[in-house]
C-alpha positions in Angstrom: 0.0 0.0 0.0 1.6 3.3 -1.1 2.1 6.3 1.0 0.0 8.3 -1.4 -3.0 6.1 -0.6 -2.5 6.6 3.2 -2.3 10.3 2.7 -5.5 10.4 0.5 -7.3 8.0 3.0 -6.6 10.3 6.0 -7.6 13.4 4.1 -10.9 11.9 2.8 -11.7 10.8 6.4 -11.2 14.4 7.6 -13.5 15.7 4.9 -16.1 13.2 5.9 -16.7 15.2 9.2 -19.4 17.5 7.5 -21.3 14.6 5.9 -24.2 12.2 6.8 -21.6 9.4 6.8 -19.8 11.0 9.7 -23.1 11.4 11.6 -23.9 7.8 11.0 -20.4 6.8 12.1 -20.8 8.8 15.4 -24.2 7.4 16.0 -23.0 3.8 15.6 -20.0 4.3 17.8 -22.2 5.7 20.5 -23.9 2.3 20.7 -20.7 0.4 21.5 -20.1 -0.4 25.1 -18.0 -2.6 27.4 -15.1 -4.4 25.8 -15.3 -3.5 22.1 -13.7 -5.1 19.0 -13.1 -2.9 16.0 -12.4 -4.7 12.8 -10.1 -3.0 10.3 -9.3 0.1 12.3 -7.1 1.6 9.6 -5.5 4.9 10.8 -7.7 5.0 13.9 -10.2 7.6 12.6 -12.8 6.1 15.0 -10.6 6.1 18.1 -11.4 9.7 19.4 -15.1 9.2 18.8 -15.7 6.4 21.2 -17.5 7.1 24.5 -15.4 6.9 27.6 -15.8 3.8 29.8 -15.1 1.3 27.1 -11.9 -0.7 26.3 -11.0 -1.2 22.6 -9.2 -4.1 20.8 -8.6 -2.9 17.3 -7.6 -5.2 14.4 -5.6 -3.9 11.6 -3.4 -6.1 9.3 -1.5 -3.2 7.6 1.6 -2.1 9.5 1.6 1.3 7.8 -1.9 2.0 8.9 -1.0 1.0 12.5 1.9 3.4 12.5 -0.4 6.2 11.3 -3.0 5.3 14.0 -0.7 6.4 16.8 -1.8 10.0 16.6 -5.5 9.0 17.0 -4.6 6.7 19.9 -3.1 9.8 21.7 -6.3 11.7 20.9 -8.6 9.0 22.3 -10.0 9.0 25.9 -10.1 5.2 26.1 -7.6 2.4 26.4 -6.7 0.9 23.0 -4.9 -2.3 22.1 -3.9 -2.7 18.5 -3.6 -6.2 17.0 -1.8 -6.7 13.7 -4.2 -9.3 12.4 -7.4 -9.8 10.4 -10.9 -10.8 11.3 -10.3 -14.1 9.6 -7.3 -14.9 11.7 -8.0 -13.2 15.1 -7.3 -15.4 18.1 -9.7 -14.3 21.0 -11.6 -16.7 23.2 -15.3 -17.2 22.5 -17.7 -14.7 24.1 -15.0 -12.0 24.7 -16.6 -8.9 23.4 -19.6 -6.9 24.5 -19.8 -5.0 21.1 -18.2 -5.2 17.7 -17.7 -2.3 15.2 -16.8 -2.3 11.5 -16.7 0.9 9.5 -15.8 0.9 5.8 -13.8 -2.3 6.0 -15.8 -5.2 4.6 -15.1 -3.9 1.1 -11.5 -5.0 1.6 -11.8 -8.2 3.7 -10.7 -11.2 1.5 -13.0 -13.7 3.2 -16.0 -11.8 4.5 -18.1 -14.8 5.4 -15.3 -16.3 7.5 -14.8 -12.8 9.1 -18.5 -12.6 10.1 -18.4 -16.1 11.6 -15.3 -15.3 13.6 -17.0 -12.1 14.8 -20.0 -14.1 15.9 -17.8 -16.5 17.9 -15.8 -13.8 19.8 -18.8 -11.6 20.5 -21.0 -12.4 23.5 -24.6 -13.5 23.0 -26.9 -10.6 22.0 -23.9 -8.3 21.6 -24.5 -5.4 19.1 -22.6 -5.8 15.9 -22.4 -2.4 14.2 -21.6 -1.9 10.5 -21.1 1.2 8.4 -20.1 0.1 4.9 -20.3 1.2 1.2 -21.9 -1.4 -1.0 -23.0 -2.2 -4.6 -25.7 0.3 -5.5 -29.2 -0.7 -6.4 -29.4 1.5 -9.5 -28.2 -0.7 -12.5 -26.2 2.1 -14.2 -24.3 3.0 -11.0 -23.8 -0.7 -10.1 -22.3 -1.4 -13.5 -19.9 1.5 -13.1 -18.9 0.1 -9.7 -18.3 -3.3 -11.4 -16.1 -1.6 -14.1 -14.1 0.4 -11.5 -13.6 -2.4 -8.9 -10.4 -3.9 -10.5 -8.8 -0.5 -10.4 -9.9 0.3 -6.9 -8.6 -3.1 -5.7 -5.2 -2.2 -7.0 -5.1 1.4 -5.9 -7.1 1.4 -2.7 -5.8 -1.4 -0.5 -8.1 -4.1 -2.0 -11.3 -2.1 -1.9 -14.2 -3.8 -3.8 -16.6 -1.0 -4.8 -19.2 -3.5 -5.7 -19.4 -5.7 -2.6 -22.9 -6.9 -1.6 -22.1 -6.7 2.1 -25.7 -6.4 3.3 -26.5 -9.7 1.5 -23.4 -11.3 3.2 -24.5 -10.1 6.6 -28.0 -11.3 5.9 -26.7 -14.8 5.1 -24.7 -14.9 8.3 -26.0 -16.0 11.6 -26.3 -12.5 12.8 -29.8 -11.0 13.4 -30.3 -7.7 11.5 -32.3 -5.3 13.6 -31.9 -2.1 11.6 -30.7 -0.9 8.2 -30.4 2.6 7.0 -29.3 3.3 3.4 -28.0 6.7 2.2 -26.3 8.4 -0.7 -28.7 6.7 -3.1 -27.9 3.2 -1.6 -24.1 3.6 -1.8 -23.7 3.4 1.9 -25.5 1.4 4.7 -25.6 1.5 8.5 -26.5 -1.8 9.9 -27.2 -2.8 13.5 -27.1 -6.5 14.2 -27.5 -8.7 17.3 -25.4 -11.7 17.9 -27.8 -14.6 18.1 -26.2 -17.5 19.8 
């Protein structure tokens, strides 16, 4: 992953602060409690937004992202432990986490079904599993554009699939979907799930 991508990523995340996406991000993070697992924490854009009183275990497989996350760790008001690993390969005991958060990461996970099953295992029964993701759009013309651009985005943006059907993947998992909000003409979704065990 090139330094230019990390620079662009950080700046796009900063621009997000005046958007509905940022409002959705803050609203989802406010629902996390207890010991929280964040999947694919990137440069730690979420870290300063968590409520006090939680402890955070953050998964991030990219070492460059982890290095850049240090500034956001300093800005956070919660204890954070970074783990250089993926959701597919994490090694936590069953029923460890009270809440799980994933924001704009399932587009890049190589094995999303395996990641969801692992999340289900390490989360406690009835734990909230909170997603904010961009997905394949409903409109055929826009969806076709996403299909065409995905090979390029995978190369340039850290493996990002613009056309992932993440809501379908979540729906096919053993998580129970409680709430879905779509915005930006179905480009993005906020999903609240409960861990049925």
